[in-house]
BALOBA-1460 file (C-alpha; in Angstrom, 3 decimals):
// residues 329
<rec num="1" residu="x" x="-121.507" y="216.964" z="-69.229"/>
<rec num="2" residu="x" x="-123.732" y="214.368" z="-67.107"/>
<rec num="3" residu="x" x="-126.650" y="216.162" z="-64.933"/>
<rec num="4" residu="x" x="-128.042" y="215.421" z="-61.623"/>
<rec num="5" residu="x" x="-128.856" y="211.217" z="-61.777"/>
<rec num="6" residu="x" x="-127.371" y="210.466" z="-64.757"/>
<rec num="7" residu="x" x="-124.892" y="208.588" z="-63.308"/>
<rec num="8" residu="x" x="-127.701" y="206.290" z="-61.957"/>
<rec num="9" residu="x" x="-129.290" y="205.765" z="-65.407"/>
<rec num="10" residu="x" x="-125.772" y="204.412" z="-65.995"/>
<rec num="11" residu="x" x="-125.510" y="201.794" z="-63.395"/>
<rec num="12" residu="x" x="-129.165" y="200.869" z="-64.719"/>
<rec num="13" residu="x" x="-127.800" y="199.811" z="-68.335"/>
<rec num="14" residu="x" x="-125.484" y="197.285" z="-66.495"/>
<rec num="15" residu="x" x="-128.024" y="195.839" z="-64.027"/>
<rec num="16" residu="x" x="-129.866" y="195.353" z="-66.954"/>
<rec num="17" residu="x" x="-127.331" y="193.424" z="-68.437"/>
<rec num="18" residu="x" x="-126.404" y="191.451" z="-65.961"/>
<rec num="19" residu="x" x="-129.328" y="190.114" z="-63.953"/>
<rec num="20" residu="x" x="-127.993" y="188.848" z="-60.639"/>
<rec num="21" residu="x" x="-128.314" y="185.084" z="-60.331"/>
<rec num="22" residu="x" x="-129.378" y="185.069" z="-64.239"/>
<rec num="23" residu="x" x="-128.135" y="182.182" z="-66.058"/>
<rec num="24" residu="x" x="-126.719" y="183.400" z="-69.294"/>
<rec num="25" residu="x" x="-128.318" y="182.625" z="-72.061"/>
<rec num="26" residu="x" x="-127.718" y="181.420" z="-75.528"/>
<rec num="27" residu="x" x="-123.452" y="181.476" z="-75.124"/>
<rec num="28" residu="x" x="-121.253" y="178.653" z="-73.666"/>
<rec num="29" residu="x" x="-119.933" y="179.590" z="-70.260"/>
<rec num="30" residu="x" x="-116.742" y="178.255" z="-68.852"/>
<rec num="31" residu="x" x="-116.590" y="174.429" z="-67.874"/>
<rec num="32" residu="x" x="-117.145" y="173.646" z="-64.370"/>
<rec num="33" residu="x" x="-118.511" y="177.826" z="-63.806"/>
<rec num="34" residu="x" x="-120.371" y="177.873" z="-60.342"/>
<rec num="35" residu="x" x="-120.667" y="182.014" z="-60.643"/>
<rec num="36" residu="x" x="-124.522" y="182.205" z="-61.091"/>
<rec num="37" residu="x" x="-125.220" y="180.344" z="-58.262"/>
<rec num="38" residu="x" x="-122.694" y="181.468" z="-56.039"/>
<rec num="39" residu="x" x="-124.269" y="185.052" z="-55.784"/>
<rec num="40" residu="x" x="-126.651" y="185.735" z="-53.000"/>
<rec num="41" residu="x" x="-126.864" y="189.457" z="-53.361"/>
<rec num="42" residu="x" x="-125.488" y="191.513" z="-56.922"/>
<rec num="43" residu="x" x="-125.947" y="194.954" z="-58.446"/>
<rec num="44" residu="x" x="-127.582" y="197.467" z="-56.507"/>
<rec num="45" residu="x" x="-126.621" y="197.453" z="-52.881"/>
<rec num="46" residu="x" x="-123.489" y="198.762" z="-50.866"/>
<rec num="47" residu="x" x="-122.354" y="195.074" z="-51.292"/>
<rec num="48" residu="x" x="-122.378" y="192.457" z="-53.131"/>
<rec num="49" residu="x" x="-122.771" y="189.417" z="-51.278"/>
<rec num="50" residu="x" x="-121.007" y="186.075" z="-52.441"/>
<rec num="51" residu="x" x="-120.804" y="182.480" z="-52.057"/>
<rec num="52" residu="x" x="-116.792" y="181.191" z="-51.767"/>
<rec num="53" residu="x" x="-116.616" y="177.445" z="-53.262"/>
<rec num="54" residu="x" x="-116.158" y="175.183" z="-49.943"/>
<rec num="55" residu="x" x="-112.295" y="174.099" z="-50.076"/>
<rec num="56" residu="x" x="-110.861" y="175.912" z="-52.839"/>
<rec num="57" residu="x" x="-108.200" y="179.367" z="-53.237"/>
<rec num="58" residu="x" x="-109.889" y="182.213" z="-54.503"/>
<rec num="59" residu="x" x="-108.213" y="184.152" z="-57.309"/>
<rec num="60" residu="x" x="-108.144" y="187.921" z="-57.691"/>
<rec num="61" residu="x" x="-106.757" y="190.288" z="-60.012"/>
<rec num="62" residu="x" x="-107.492" y="194.244" z="-60.867"/>
<rec num="63" residu="x" x="-106.345" y="196.274" z="-64.254"/>
<rec num="64" residu="x" x="-106.967" y="199.731" z="-65.132"/>
<rec num="65" residu="x" x="-107.726" y="200.500" z="-68.625"/>
<rec num="66" residu="x" x="-107.289" y="204.160" z="-69.650"/>
<rec num="67" residu="x" x="-108.494" y="205.811" z="-73.114"/>
<rec num="68" residu="x" x="-105.628" y="206.262" z="-75.646"/>
<rec num="69" residu="x" x="-103.045" y="204.701" z="-73.168"/>
<rec num="70" residu="x" x="-104.308" y="201.150" z="-73.457"/>
<rec num="71" residu="x" x="-106.895" y="201.653" z="-75.940"/>
<rec num="72" residu="x" x="-107.625" y="204.131" z="-78.500"/>
<rec num="73" residu="x" x="-110.573" y="206.302" z="-76.919"/>
<rec num="74" residu="x" x="-112.488" y="206.618" z="-80.685"/>
<rec num="75" residu="x" x="-113.000" y="202.811" z="-80.603"/>
<rec num="76" residu="x" x="-115.999" y="200.838" z="-80.901"/>
<rec num="77" residu="x" x="-117.263" y="200.894" z="-77.768"/>
<rec num="78" residu="x" x="-118.153" y="197.179" z="-77.789"/>
<rec num="79" residu="x" x="-114.941" y="196.847" z="-78.786"/>
<rec num="80" residu="x" x="-113.175" y="198.085" z="-75.925"/>
<rec num="81" residu="x" x="-115.568" y="196.650" z="-73.534"/>
<rec num="82" residu="x" x="-114.428" y="193.327" z="-74.409"/>
<rec num="83" residu="x" x="-110.617" y="194.281" z="-74.632"/>
<rec num="84" residu="x" x="-110.851" y="195.219" z="-70.786"/>
<rec num="85" residu="x" x="-112.799" y="192.383" z="-69.790"/>
<rec num="86" residu="x" x="-110.447" y="189.631" z="-71.915"/>
<rec num="87" residu="x" x="-107.134" y="190.948" z="-70.728"/>
<rec num="88" residu="x" x="-108.077" y="190.895" z="-66.886"/>
<rec num="89" residu="x" x="-109.488" y="186.953" z="-67.606"/>
<rec num="90" residu="x" x="-106.231" y="186.559" z="-68.724"/>
<rec num="91" residu="x" x="-104.964" y="186.723" z="-65.155"/>
<rec num="92" residu="x" x="-106.875" y="184.213" z="-64.201"/>
<rec num="93" residu="x" x="-106.323" y="181.869" z="-66.933"/>
<rec num="94" residu="x" x="-102.623" y="181.784" z="-66.287"/>
<rec num="95" residu="x" x="-103.281" y="181.419" z="-62.641"/>
<rec num="96" residu="x" x="-105.502" y="177.650" z="-63.560"/>
<rec num="97" residu="x" x="-108.351" y="179.641" z="-61.855"/>
<rec num="98" residu="x" x="-112.030" y="179.435" z="-63.415"/>
<rec num="99" residu="x" x="-113.721" y="182.713" z="-63.670"/>
<rec num="100" residu="x" x="-116.759" y="183.823" z="-61.147"/>
<rec num="101" residu="x" x="-117.130" y="187.184" z="-60.215"/>
<rec num="102" residu="x" x="-115.915" y="191.041" z="-61.202"/>
<rec num="103" residu="x" x="-117.044" y="194.220" z="-60.874"/>
<rec num="104" residu="x" x="-116.716" y="197.618" z="-62.612"/>
<rec num="105" residu="x" x="-115.231" y="201.433" z="-61.707"/>
<rec num="106" residu="x" x="-116.434" y="202.972" z="-64.850"/>
<rec num="107" residu="x" x="-114.526" y="206.500" z="-65.289"/>
<rec num="108" residu="x" x="-116.583" y="208.785" z="-67.992"/>
<rec num="109" residu="x" x="-116.854" y="212.303" z="-69.484"/>
<rec num="110" residu="x" x="-120.112" y="212.231" z="-70.114"/>
<rec num="111" residu="x" x="-123.421" y="209.747" z="-69.999"/>
<rec num="112" residu="x" x="-123.734" y="208.965" z="-73.434"/>
<rec num="113" residu="x" x="-126.316" y="206.396" z="-74.045"/>
<rec num="114" residu="x" x="-124.266" y="205.750" z="-77.834"/>
<rec num="115" residu="x" x="-121.752" y="204.828" z="-76.109"/>
<rec num="116" residu="x" x="-123.069" y="202.980" z="-72.789"/>
<rec num="117" residu="x" x="-125.614" y="200.418" z="-74.683"/>
<rec num="118" residu="x" x="-122.904" y="199.049" z="-77.018"/>
<rec num="119" residu="x" x="-120.255" y="199.097" z="-73.900"/>
<rec num="120" residu="x" x="-122.354" y="197.229" z="-71.625"/>
<rec num="121" residu="x" x="-123.633" y="194.583" z="-74.454"/>
<rec num="122" residu="x" x="-119.780" y="194.020" z="-74.967"/>
<rec num="123" residu="x" x="-119.270" y="193.980" z="-71.369"/>
<rec num="124" residu="x" x="-122.427" y="191.298" z="-70.968"/>
<rec num="125" residu="x" x="-121.554" y="189.043" z="-74.179"/>
<rec num="126" residu="x" x="-117.776" y="188.720" z="-73.120"/>
<rec num="127" residu="x" x="-118.913" y="188.042" z="-69.026"/>
<rec num="128" residu="x" x="-121.336" y="185.196" z="-70.552"/>
<rec num="129" residu="x" x="-118.834" y="183.397" z="-72.720"/>
<rec num="130" residu="x" x="-116.758" y="182.995" z="-69.850"/>
<rec num="131" residu="x" x="-119.116" y="182.344" z="-67.232"/>
<rec num="132" residu="x" x="-118.061" y="185.536" z="-64.923"/>
<rec num="133" residu="x" x="-121.039" y="187.767" z="-63.399"/>
<rec num="134" residu="x" x="-120.999" y="191.484" z="-63.131"/>
<rec num="135" residu="x" x="-121.517" y="191.446" z="-59.230"/>
<rec num="136" residu="x" x="-120.808" y="195.621" z="-58.175"/>
<rec num="137" residu="x" x="-119.080" y="198.263" z="-59.296"/>
<rec num="138" residu="x" x="-118.979" y="202.316" z="-59.643"/>
<rec num="139" residu="x" x="-119.273" y="204.876" z="-61.836"/>
<rec num="140" residu="x" x="-117.876" y="209.019" z="-61.317"/>
<rec num="141" residu="x" x="-117.191" y="211.617" z="-64.082"/>
<rec num="142" residu="x" x="-114.205" y="211.990" z="-65.569"/>
<rec num="143" residu="x" x="-111.386" y="211.329" z="-68.451"/>
<rec num="144" residu="x" x="-112.672" y="208.503" z="-69.830"/>
<rec num="145" residu="x" x="-111.078" y="204.892" z="-67.325"/>
<rec num="146" residu="x" x="-111.814" y="201.625" z="-67.216"/>
<rec num="147" residu="x" x="-111.076" y="199.489" z="-64.113"/>
<rec num="148" residu="x" x="-111.912" y="196.179" z="-63.299"/>
<rec num="149" residu="x" x="-111.122" y="193.153" z="-60.620"/>
<rec num="150" residu="x" x="-111.763" y="189.476" z="-61.554"/>
<rec num="151" residu="x" x="-111.983" y="186.618" z="-59.008"/>
<rec num="152" residu="x" x="-112.020" y="182.841" z="-59.572"/>
<rec num="153" residu="x" x="-111.486" y="179.880" z="-58.235"/>
<rec num="154" residu="x" x="-108.822" y="177.485" z="-58.017"/>
<rec num="155" residu="x" x="-107.432" y="173.937" z="-56.870"/>
<rec num="156" residu="x" x="-103.980" y="173.950" z="-58.149"/>
<rec num="157" residu="x" x="-102.972" y="177.477" z="-58.787"/>
<rec num="158" residu="x" x="-100.043" y="178.294" z="-61.464"/>
<rec num="159" residu="x" x="-97.510" y="180.698" z="-59.578"/>
<rec num="160" residu="x" x="-93.810" y="182.344" z="-60.944"/>
<rec num="161" residu="x" x="-91.499" y="181.029" z="-58.344"/>
<rec num="162" residu="x" x="-92.061" y="177.504" z="-58.842"/>
<rec num="163" residu="x" x="-89.429" y="176.915" z="-62.164"/>
<rec num="164" residu="x" x="-86.259" y="175.031" z="-61.744"/>
<rec num="165" residu="x" x="-83.009" y="174.844" z="-63.408"/>
<rec num="166" residu="x" x="-83.531" y="172.912" z="-66.397"/>
<rec num="167" residu="x" x="-87.151" y="173.002" z="-66.869"/>
<rec num="168" residu="x" x="-88.655" y="173.774" z="-70.773"/>
<rec num="169" residu="x" x="-89.645" y="176.943" z="-71.637"/>
<rec num="170" residu="x" x="-93.035" y="176.719" z="-73.602"/>
<rec num="171" residu="x" x="-95.639" y="179.260" z="-74.586"/>
<rec num="172" residu="x" x="-98.775" y="178.989" z="-75.988"/>
<rec num="173" residu="x" x="-100.135" y="179.483" z="-79.758"/>
<rec num="174" residu="x" x="-98.022" y="182.835" z="-81.649"/>
<rec num="175" residu="x" x="-96.946" y="185.987" z="-80.359"/>
<rec num="176" residu="x" x="-96.743" y="189.244" z="-81.345"/>
<rec num="177" residu="x" x="-99.989" y="189.874" z="-83.747"/>
<rec num="178" residu="x" x="-101.262" y="192.272" z="-81.495"/>
<rec num="179" residu="x" x="-97.925" y="194.171" z="-81.709"/>
<rec num="180" residu="x" x="-97.798" y="193.850" z="-85.157"/>
<rec num="181" residu="x" x="-101.357" y="195.073" z="-85.900"/>
<rec num="182" residu="x" x="-101.117" y="198.224" z="-83.488"/>
<rec num="183" residu="x" x="-99.941" y="200.521" z="-86.423"/>
<rec num="184" residu="x" x="-103.165" y="198.813" z="-88.399"/>
<rec num="185" residu="x" x="-105.575" y="199.505" z="-85.270"/>
<rec num="186" residu="x" x="-104.631" y="203.002" z="-85.607"/>
<rec num="187" residu="x" x="-105.040" y="203.720" z="-89.023"/>
<rec num="188" residu="x" x="-101.240" y="204.324" z="-89.159"/>
<rec num="189" residu="x" x="-100.472" y="201.592" z="-91.433"/>
<rec num="190" residu="x" x="-102.622" y="200.552" z="-94.356"/>
<rec num="191" residu="x" x="-103.718" y="197.166" z="-94.464"/>
<rec num="192" residu="x" x="-105.656" y="194.541" z="-96.354"/>
<rec num="193" residu="x" x="-109.320" y="193.938" z="-94.946"/>
<rec num="194" residu="x" x="-108.357" y="190.426" z="-93.901"/>
<rec num="195" residu="x" x="-105.500" y="192.043" z="-92.338"/>
<rec num="196" residu="x" x="-107.368" y="194.480" z="-90.594"/>
<rec num="197" residu="x" x="-109.571" y="192.353" z="-89.648"/>
<rec num="198" residu="x" x="-107.089" y="190.156" z="-87.687"/>
<rec num="199" residu="x" x="-105.671" y="193.408" z="-85.925"/>
<rec num="200" residu="x" x="-108.391" y="193.900" z="-84.707"/>
<rec num="201" residu="x" x="-108.725" y="190.312" z="-83.069"/>
<rec num="202" residu="x" x="-105.610" y="190.684" z="-81.889"/>
<rec num="203" residu="x" x="-106.045" y="193.558" z="-79.878"/>
<rec num="204" residu="x" x="-109.753" y="194.263" z="-78.973"/>
<rec num="205" residu="x" x="-110.576" y="190.202" z="-78.653"/>
<rec num="206" residu="x" x="-107.892" y="188.030" z="-77.238"/>
<rec num="207" residu="x" x="-108.623" y="184.893" z="-75.989"/>
<rec num="208" residu="x" x="-108.298" y="184.451" z="-72.090"/>
<rec num="209" residu="x" x="-106.209" y="180.941" z="-72.223"/>
<rec num="210" residu="x" x="-108.122" y="178.758" z="-69.731"/>
<rec num="211" residu="x" x="-108.717" y="175.593" z="-71.827"/>
<rec num="212" residu="x" x="-104.646" y="175.205" z="-72.203"/>
<rec num="213" residu="x" x="-104.259" y="176.776" z="-68.400"/>
<rec num="214" residu="x" x="-106.090" y="173.273" z="-67.121"/>
<rec num="215" residu="x" x="-104.583" y="170.380" z="-69.180"/>
<rec num="216" residu="x" x="-101.220" y="171.735" z="-68.374"/>
<rec num="217" residu="x" x="-102.096" y="172.583" z="-64.192"/>
<rec num="218" residu="x" x="-101.027" y="168.762" z="-63.276"/>
<rec num="219" residu="x" x="-97.787" y="169.426" z="-64.995"/>
<rec num="220" residu="x" x="-96.579" y="172.613" z="-65.191"/>
<rec num="221" residu="x" x="-93.837" y="174.608" z="-62.401"/>
<rec num="222" residu="x" x="-95.248" y="177.824" z="-63.123"/>
<rec num="223" residu="x" x="-96.870" y="180.431" z="-65.274"/>
<rec num="224" residu="x" x="-98.153" y="183.456" z="-66.384"/>
<rec num="225" residu="x" x="-99.771" y="185.871" z="-69.244"/>
<rec num="226" residu="x" x="-97.784" y="187.112" z="-71.830"/>
<rec num="227" residu="x" x="-99.310" y="190.876" z="-71.580"/>
<rec num="228" residu="x" x="-95.958" y="193.120" z="-71.622"/>
<rec num="229" residu="x" x="-94.055" y="190.485" z="-74.260"/>
<rec num="230" residu="x" x="-92.417" y="187.448" z="-73.734"/>
<rec num="231" residu="x" x="-88.612" y="189.350" z="-72.489"/>
<rec num="232" residu="x" x="-90.377" y="191.260" z="-69.936"/>
<rec num="233" residu="x" x="-92.675" y="188.488" z="-68.621"/>
<rec num="234" residu="x" x="-90.518" y="185.466" z="-68.568"/>
<rec num="235" residu="x" x="-88.070" y="188.008" z="-66.455"/>
<rec num="236" residu="x" x="-90.936" y="188.088" z="-63.945"/>
<rec num="237" residu="x" x="-90.586" y="184.104" z="-63.400"/>
<rec num="238" residu="x" x="-86.899" y="184.157" z="-63.720"/>
<rec num="239" residu="x" x="-86.999" y="186.851" z="-60.400"/>
<rec num="240" residu="x" x="-89.582" y="184.946" z="-58.578"/>
<rec num="241" residu="x" x="-87.603" y="181.621" z="-59.108"/>
<rec num="242" residu="x" x="-84.652" y="183.000" z="-58.810"/>
<rec num="243" residu="x" x="-83.402" y="181.891" z="-62.282"/>
<rec num="244" residu="x" x="-82.613" y="182.655" z="-65.671"/>
<rec num="245" residu="x" x="-83.183" y="181.593" z="-68.881"/>
<rec num="246" residu="x" x="-82.116" y="180.929" z="-72.533"/>
<rec num="247" residu="x" x="-84.216" y="180.916" z="-75.534"/>
<rec num="248" residu="x" x="-83.830" y="179.388" z="-78.697"/>
<rec num="249" residu="x" x="-85.450" y="181.764" z="-81.557"/>
<rec num="250" residu="x" x="-84.496" y="179.579" z="-84.632"/>
<rec num="251" residu="x" x="-88.272" y="178.285" z="-84.838"/>
<rec num="252" residu="x" x="-89.874" y="180.811" z="-82.656"/>
<rec num="253" residu="x" x="-93.867" y="180.808" z="-82.739"/>
<rec num="254" residu="x" x="-94.555" y="184.197" z="-84.670"/>
<rec num="255" residu="x" x="-98.109" y="185.048" z="-85.539"/>
<rec num="256" residu="x" x="-98.842" y="185.649" z="-89.449"/>
<rec num="257" residu="x" x="-99.403" y="189.245" z="-89.193"/>
<rec num="258" residu="x" x="-95.713" y="189.974" z="-87.795"/>
<rec num="259" residu="x" x="-94.023" y="187.357" z="-89.436"/>
<rec num="260" residu="x" x="-94.348" y="189.226" z="-92.734"/>
<rec num="261" residu="x" x="-91.804" y="191.284" z="-91.844"/>
<rec num="262" residu="x" x="-87.938" y="191.211" z="-91.873"/>
<rec num="263" residu="x" x="-86.812" y="187.584" z="-89.628"/>
<rec num="264" residu="x" x="-84.897" y="190.064" z="-86.796"/>
<rec num="265" residu="x" x="-88.028" y="192.767" z="-86.961"/>
<rec num="266" residu="x" x="-90.113" y="190.025" z="-86.614"/>
<rec num="267" residu="x" x="-88.653" y="188.231" z="-83.733"/>
<rec num="268" residu="x" x="-88.445" y="191.628" z="-81.865"/>
<rec num="269" residu="x" x="-92.260" y="192.512" z="-82.155"/>
<rec num="270" residu="x" x="-93.504" y="188.977" z="-80.867"/>
<rec num="271" residu="x" x="-90.869" y="189.294" z="-78.240"/>
<rec num="272" residu="x" x="-90.991" y="192.721" z="-76.798"/>
<rec num="273" residu="x" x="-94.492" y="194.267" z="-78.047"/>
<rec num="274" residu="x" x="-96.954" y="192.820" z="-75.641"/>
<rec num="275" residu="x" x="-100.567" y="192.285" z="-75.472"/>
<rec num="276" residu="x" x="-100.503" y="188.875" z="-76.574"/>
<rec num="277" residu="x" x="-102.216" y="187.134" z="-73.312"/>
<rec num="278" residu="x" x="-101.121" y="183.973" z="-74.535"/>
<rec num="279" residu="x" x="-99.116" y="181.771" z="-71.508"/>
<rec num="280" residu="x" x="-95.594" y="181.462" z="-70.681"/>
<rec num="281" residu="x" x="-95.015" y="178.248" z="-68.756"/>
<rec num="282" residu="x" x="-92.166" y="176.162" z="-67.441"/>
<rec num="283" residu="x" x="-92.162" y="172.383" z="-67.012"/>
<rec num="284" residu="x" x="-89.506" y="169.918" z="-65.594"/>
<rec num="285" residu="x" x="-88.089" y="167.030" z="-67.820"/>
<rec num="286" residu="x" x="-90.424" y="164.349" z="-65.569"/>
<rec num="287" residu="x" x="-93.581" y="165.988" z="-67.757"/>
<rec num="288" residu="x" x="-92.153" y="166.755" z="-70.997"/>
<rec num="289" residu="x" x="-93.355" y="163.530" z="-72.316"/>
<rec num="290" residu="x" x="-97.047" y="164.108" z="-71.095"/>
<rec num="291" residu="x" x="-97.753" y="167.627" z="-72.115"/>
<rec num="292" residu="x" x="-96.481" y="166.973" z="-75.322"/>
<rec num="293" residu="x" x="-98.933" y="163.929" z="-75.850"/>
<rec num="294" residu="x" x="-101.924" y="166.631" z="-75.114"/>
<rec num="295" residu="x" x="-101.499" y="167.690" z="-78.807"/>
<rec num="296" residu="x" x="-101.876" y="171.578" z="-77.328"/>
<rec num="297" residu="x" x="-101.373" y="174.465" z="-79.465"/>
<rec num="298" residu="x" x="-97.890" y="175.033" z="-77.583"/>
<rec num="299" residu="x" x="-94.251" y="175.395" z="-78.021"/>
<rec num="300" residu="x" x="-90.924" y="174.904" z="-76.081"/>
<rec num="301" residu="x" x="-88.866" y="177.995" z="-76.882"/>
<rec num="302" residu="x" x="-86.395" y="177.386" z="-74.345"/>
<rec num="303" residu="x" x="-84.856" y="176.156" z="-70.911"/>
<rec num="304" residu="x" x="-84.640" y="177.919" z="-67.740"/>
<rec num="305" residu="x" x="-80.993" y="178.086" z="-65.888"/>
<rec num="306" residu="x" x="-79.107" y="178.401" z="-63.061"/>
<rec num="307" residu="x" x="-77.240" y="181.676" z="-63.855"/>
<rec num="308" residu="x" x="-79.460" y="185.019" z="-64.086"/>
<rec num="309" residu="x" x="-81.138" y="186.647" z="-66.985"/>
<rec num="310" residu="x" x="-82.782" y="186.396" z="-69.922"/>
<rec num="311" residu="x" x="-80.148" y="185.209" z="-72.898"/>
<rec num="312" residu="x" x="-81.540" y="184.932" z="-76.723"/>
<rec num="313" residu="x" x="-79.864" y="182.828" z="-79.075"/>
<rec num="314" residu="x" x="-80.448" y="182.588" z="-82.989"/>
<rec num="315" residu="x" x="-78.789" y="180.304" z="-85.141"/>
<rec num="316" residu="x" x="-75.957" y="179.079" z="-82.449"/>
<rec num="317" residu="x" x="-75.220" y="183.204" z="-82.314"/>
<rec num="318" residu="x" x="-76.375" y="185.028" z="-78.861"/>
<rec num="319" residu="x" x="-79.073" y="187.551" z="-80.269"/>
<rec num="320" residu="x" x="-80.946" y="190.319" z="-78.358"/>
<rec num="321" residu="x" x="-83.546" y="192.830" z="-79.751"/>
<rec num="322" residu="x" x="-83.193" y="196.170" z="-79.081"/>
<rec num="323" residu="x" x="-85.904" y="196.734" z="-76.343"/>
<rec num="324" residu="x" x="-87.098" y="194.484" z="-73.891"/>
<rec num="325" residu="x" x="-90.917" y="195.270" z="-73.375"/>
<rec num="326" residu="x" x="-93.386" y="197.501" z="-72.587"/>
<rec num="327" residu="x" x="-92.616" y="199.917" z="-69.343"/>
<rec num="328" residu="x" x="-95.661" y="201.000" z="-67.742"/>
<rec num="329" residu="x" x="-93.500" y="204.284" z="-66.253"/>
């Protein structure tokens, strides 16, 4: 167990990787990001002192990831760090916000240098890639859990409550890779080296959809990121906008890892499996052609309608999966 002073050493790991005000070296950062000149005082004091961008809204979100619930406790700590920050960044992308700052609350059973060094490095490299900087946090002893709060800035936020009946429903990229790959990640399913790489990339390195969000920002009526499965998360847009939805599954964008299953199992995995961290968004008729001209990796999967509930259609017939998405409780 950690002795006196060891958790102060933990904080030093992160202070060494995140120099307050330092510009990331050797990694591209998010376009227009101002995180590294917006920190008046970073790690090491009772509070961080931050300079909010003039005339912009601040977007903030927080998530807790618990060992053996949201990630395998025995996983590579570099991968754990990457997943922990990326899934939080996905919330900023869903709101069409640019990343600025984040805080970290880390609960550890002990201060193990062999674990801490790759974790801190993975966190720092992920932060550098997306142009966000660590400005503070806390460490304590206990079962492994990671809580990250991210803050960004936006001019035109994409909310859940703006959809209208008749709006087209889009998703970015393809769905189902993380859910299909989870048994591979956990070692419960044999797989080729290529399949294992696909599974680990999908689970530990999801790509926050900042570029898609920026492009659709002027046109989308509502949006969110897909974390608990499309059916569950689209239900949030429906409830917030007081609408329902109809999904057409004939040409649904199923990820390669899931597409090797039979058709209905693949669709169920893509619709309900969760952990995709892609965008689901709605677009009115008058903006449809403009969005399609953007040539983004997006697909139309249905339309919003006035009748409540999310309904699926496959080959002209009503079809519903056995589950509706991940439930936290």
